[in-house]
Steps between C-alpha positions, in 0.01 A plus 500: 500500500786278388752732665299495823489121492875472461549762772308277743697191404820704516416591860440133569839417350657777707357342814660169397838670458489697824325243720820360660637849564175631651450190709858518629460865603176447694562151635803634685250700704205261507392214276139608549578842353672339201194282430272803536709705255494217243124461548448875459711514181326202339160630605575838342609336171196273504265794559671700226463209261131459588428869439710571192535172312190339346410162637621191316326165505699242692462131432466307824756219490563209733778681694255784576252256651765320704643830622154615609452175693844534660435859607160401638656223703775738616240748623314228689827372644605846610167578665393168651801266531778716637492549876591824672337754272551612141812686394449790258831449320399184305171665406676806356749286311235266359284791380799663331592170333144460375509852355831417334353184348196686367719772353721240333193321361379827347828569318444445124737261329670779306592665832630179663858566375488832686434327832750220429756764412427668833580170676836477322564870566430443868761224498750739341426764764559244775818388326621861501422530872687177571798610291523827693486302824778276375709814434417629853325804352168397657472322834383141513184413693678215682826519690610150390435532127636773271225476235130498592339748259182650645441189712607406850726211395635350177251209490189695391724727294622202300146369460379834366787520254433141392142578398609814312784311332274220377241743364776688315647175367157395376454831318850471348431146375169616352673791322766266358238259368323789328833638368456833673868554565495849660242384756693178559821698561324731748349213697835317494678800654237521774531127567879534523479789746247323725692171474822652633333615821303176519831318527612739777179446697630158610147356504491129419121498466519783245768320300295180492189695396690659211643166381166321496308791345768551234493129412120522466524808276758337273290185469198710411698695240633179343160333505620221729240326714566277797314211340716523188835482683670157488519307826880521505495879488238510775721289722801719419300813583389348830861415586619851416221648709593277796865602469403870496285453811784323682743776403263769623443305821873470565561867418328607826432180688406669828235716337359200311482292820317784673239495226462123534433547872245774435318288243491200733354704786257671262367163386419422862315831520302413190390167649348680799236670279527351151163605358452867589845595634567721798411831337672748271808671651510249788817313397743740669327472840483118491834391365727540803260305722487222242880497474532472879261203500699337220831521690329384821398184316832472312777612738770334289392659173785586261329833433573642846800692371302684229192584707431866564237764562291470186157613386508422127426176317751548213246323280183682402304185427573358844400831652172507308431146618569590863295821497218418255492121513450256217211708366713808444792291371284325240339823383834681475659204322208473259526870417873475428468181296220651291743770384699233312201338329472435128270795437625791296661764714594784268812585303719556807402185687852351511677795671210533745484129579878490530484774764225311685708181491805682640283648776358156586844337518631780720195469726594140578804624694415851616231720655349697212178572691695722742649707216232711334686575171545125446147418610367762261628293206257224600226747403669681213633213287186281506288805426703575186426156352230519233342165584219385278353169407657466156350526154578785268552858594240544771504146632248222474153530645366273769255341260783428257703334773203288601437395141860390467515311827165323457532430130482118544164538675355757266376239256203404713270796443530835334275799526510766230319832484488596136238615255471390140658756265288701264525414127815657360632602843870441562625434853822656618733285718423525868160663452248391761150454362285387788131449453414131473578219741630169363629191676713247320732211574860563395765237442769478769763662281284811452548467126209447259554202265447556131137461397367530857288808566435576862193687625562867543804514271498756226573346159 
């Protein structure tokens, strides 16, 4: 049974490795076919897991609840808010992402390195494809850029490599801290290979995502918290970050100005329907009309030179706000923020959270929702987190959390269900002997002073 279990998770890891290649092959024909193939593959793995692998109890965590609320709102938005009918493509993609999340949630912690290794391996495969394109052995997917990997342009390619690079760097740092030098050397080689092609991707958003995620990983490894950093170092870090942003802005000023125009027009679109949005997958059909209205009202705008035929927001959070309104934006933001809570998240939480952070930073400047392999990481990485409420090995129960939070108020009344022990009977710790009902008043500190014997307490 153990071999069967690892066979299923190995197939899941194989899907992670081959997802960009498969999606590139079928999306060249039709994006709908690509989404259907990914849905079919994930559905087959999920069915195989349900039939061959025994069920495992899953602890429902806060991200699971927020994700369920977000998906429920997305379904309502898709069915009742969007005008002009329902497109089948978002439905197929959302179902496949949900299957991917459920599969990732079912992966036991001992098999998490297998899936994380598949992510790094996928980055190495894409690095090999990009290197062959750079050598003119394989053709590029864009006539203006020599290196695109399995993507249509170097922007999403750089974002994909950035996530894989950060996950590999997190695994390498973890191996170094545990003094596992062969593993650390292997992860370091993979990080070096992916990093070389990441530099050739010429993606500023990917570079910024790597810098911020790497800084977060190093701070986590060194035990540095933001509250413990001196004010002078915080100011210095803010200055360095501002300088980096200015340098990246000046590197391709025209492209940056085009994004500023898109964001300004998109904010006007959000104001038109701020609560519920205009409907999922409606941004592309609304943007050009909104841009025409903007230039009609601002004929002397300095952005006239960078305006073009566009249908992407280049910021996923702005797009969610425009399509799903403030409701969808709050639910999606709550889900993402809950992934970085203080609850325990398993042994591999830092590499996983580093990859999520890199994906979030890249999503501020790109269109990850239009690229399925990138969007799939929004389901895979959160699903791999072993979130639980704290405590020892299996987490703290709800009653234990309530006792801790309401400890100052617990001194008012106490109810105990215990029976008096028989003569000569010894009670083992944690044994529940419930037969007699006693009510007693406890002191506010929940500690019994010396000499005071409360009703219902066993001497």
